[in-house]
Steps between C-alpha positions, in 0.01 A plus 500: 500500500400178333181464312359273775553779750303760302135594529255303285484768234871520468533127456255518205707781349822309541346188346360703207847661444660155491257391245541818302880472523486158336279623217699820446827306494374297205417812302722680252467794268596368161554770239313335221437831315125426511529288180134418541416857383688452169320446171598180318568515130432264214777357272481821282560712809148633520337541836243230579142618543307392815294185428180650642554867464654555159553880563750414775802275513585161622720460809699214632364308788578598859767293678358189671326572824758300701771738375285812553433399862858577591571775242510834676556701178184359323220730484254203469612339822397517863857423610553857633212471745692312761758789507220744574349267767845466664546875506161538671570208749841659581335841562800612283575868441270674251775538250521126455125480411543814278782322307286188454212709373724695261652180363156326464342795335795557271492138397134511402531826308810365321304188383251724324765739367687195343192376321414852376855535354475151345169598345642817346793300362268239355291773344814649345607164372163425360488836321854452374604841620512713804712522811616135514850576628362751755252247632777228518706735705198573719442130559865446584473783757202337658678167517784684685253661726351153573855382590539796737175420670593137537820609675302727729253217581785265578659765731164552676458131536844474662418786741172343605671161546759665723236673701304170549819323608566781760158442651514116497850505662404739774 
């Protein structure tokens, strides 16, 4: 049945899905390793203190808003929301929404874990002793975890796009 032959509510859903499809197609999950959670160092290799809160550390700026708008694997982005809206509009199986929620929650948690690990490393560097190598390994593991989440987000994106296309073609 074509969109014109559907009931009024169905036409709205089809139109919404078409708009969501366009927005979702533009999105990607780039595995940046959450570099914005790293702690920059000075020329001597010492961690930079935060300009306002000297007991904490400086951080690089977030990616530009335009990049974050389509970056599914950024915890500081709303780019994942169209995925959720599409899942809801599709009345997709519960496991699709559960997967979205798992990935979204894991990404937010990972963001905090990455900065905590960076802070522990910066503390060890500042003190000149401590578990520097251990913290560096921990950060490397978190970067790999981010890469895995990015792959999962791209796979979810592809599944949602395929589901939207099936509805729009029918």
